[in-house]
N, C-alpha and C positions, 0 to 999 in steps of 0.2 A: 538727407538720405537720398534725395533724387540725384544730386550732383555726385555724391559718393558712389551710388549705384552705377551711374553712367561710367565713371572712371574705372570701377571694378570690372564692368562688362567689357570695356575696351581692353583692359589688361588681360583678362581671361581669354578673350578671343585671340589676342596676340600670342599668349602663352600656348594656346591650342595650335596655332600656326607653327610656332617653334618646335612643338612636339612632333608634328607631322613631318617637318623638315628633318628632324633628327632620326625619325623612324623610317624615312622613305626607302632606305636600302634593306630594311628588315621586313620583307613582305610576309615572312613566316609568322610574324606576330601581329598580323593585320587585325585579327579578331580582338586582341587586347587594345589595339589602337582605337578601334571603333567604340569599344566599351568606355575607354577613358574619355574620348571625345563626347560620348553620350552624357557622361557625368558632368563635364564642363558645360554642355549645352543646357542641362537641367538647371545648373547654378545660374547661368546667364539668363535663362528664361524666367526664373523666379525673381531675380533682381530687377529685370525689366518690368515684370508685372507689378512689383511693389512700387517701383519708380513711377509707373503710369498712374497710380492712384494719387500721386502728388503733382502731376503735370497739369498745368492750366490750359494749354492749347489743345483744342479738340483734335486737330489733325495728328499732332504728336502723340496724344494719348491713345488714339485708335491704332497708330503704327506700333506703339509699344505693346499694346494688348495683343495684337495679331501676331507679331514676331515672338513675343514671349510664350504664348500658348502653342504656336506652331513649333517653336524650338523645343519645348518640353515634350510635346507629342512625338516629334522625331527622335528625341533622345531616349524616351521610354521604349520605342520600337527598336532602337539600336541595342539597348541593353537586353531586351527580351530575346531577340534573334539576330545576334551579330553575324552568324554564318550566312543568313539570307541576304544581308546587306553587302556581302562580298560580291555577289553577282550584279548588284546595281550600284556599286561603289562610284562609278563614273557619274551616274545621274544624280547621286546624292550630293557629291562635292560640287558638281557643276551647278546644281540647284542652290546650294548654300552660297556660292560665289555670286550667282545672279541675284538672289534675295538680298545679300549684303550690299551689292551695288545699288539696287533699287531703293533699299531703305535709306542709304546715305544720300542719294539724289533727292528723295522726297524730303528728308530731314533738312538738307541744306536749302531747299527751295521754299518749303512751306512750314517747316518745323519750328522755327524761331521767329517770333514777332519782332519787327523793327531791327533785325540783325541781318545785314547783307554780307555774304561770304565772298571772298575773292574767287575769280574764275578757276584758279589753279586747284582749288579744293575739290573740284569736280573731276579732276583727272583720274584719281585712283578709283572712284566708283565706276567710271566708264571702263577702265582697264579690267575691273572685276567682272563687269557685264560681258566684255569681249572674251575674257578668259573662260568664263562659264559656258558661253555659247560654243566656243572653239572646242572645249573638252567633249561636248556632246557629239559633234560632227567629225572629230578627228580620230580616225582608226588607230593612228600611231600612239595617241594618248589613251584611248579607251582600253587598250590591251596591254598597257605598260603601267603597272601599279606603282612602280618607283617614281616615274615622272608625274603620275597623277597625284600622289601624296605630296611631292615636292611643290608642284604648282599650287595645290590647295593650301599647303602650309604658308607659302609666300603670300598668297591672296589673303589669308586670315591675318597675317602679320600686317599687311598693308591696310586692311580694314581697321585693325586696332589702332595703328599709328594715326590714320586719318581721323578716326573718331576722337582721339585725344587732341589732335590739332583743332578739330571742330569745336570741342568743348572749350578749349583755351580761347579761341577767337570769340565764341559766344560770350564767355565771361568778361572779356575785355571790352567788347563792343556793345554789350547789353546796356541800354540807356538807364542811367541812374535817376531815381525819383528825386525831383527837386523839392526843397522845403515848401510847406504849405504857406502861401501868401494870403494875407487878409485883404479882402476886397474893401473898397471905399464904403460900400453899403454897410458892411459889417461894422466898420469903424464908427459910422454915423449912428448905428443902432446902439453901440456900446456907449457912445457919448450921450445919446438921449436917455439911455438907461441910468447913467450916472446923474444926469440932471434931474430926472424924476426922483431919484433917491434923495438928492439934496433938498428938493422942494418939500418932500414929505417930512424930512427932518426939521 
């Protein structure tokens, strides 16, 4: 369930990005876009929380719980009052990109025990951080809903793709458990046990 949930989360986030890219020129239906994204965030948050209960690493478990609860909270607010979110759309999507970047950097660095990821897997999280910060301070993006939705959509697609790559690398490089080997002491004890049984007989 944990692995399946992670793959579903990656695909849903990428799907939300595709939706934003497709709708970037339809600013008149921005309310609908916000509500659809809210539903997707609820699904992702629920999957993340369920996956967290099966995660062994403490750091990764905390990350999943925080992101899952925060995602559901944000999604519920988006569904309750989509028109209010239109005024703070820039800050919402910039915050989403920044959080996605930070979550992936933390997961790549500390989330997987005994798995080292190549340096290029950090490129997309860094790009997401830069894009999120740029959206906050750029007036040309802040007041251009079309560009805002397009950049956010591309960012979510990049997050989903990088998440899938991360899961694939972790599956390949995760150390396999070696068969249990019997120690010499155990063998001696077994031999002694057989000898005692023979003498009793």
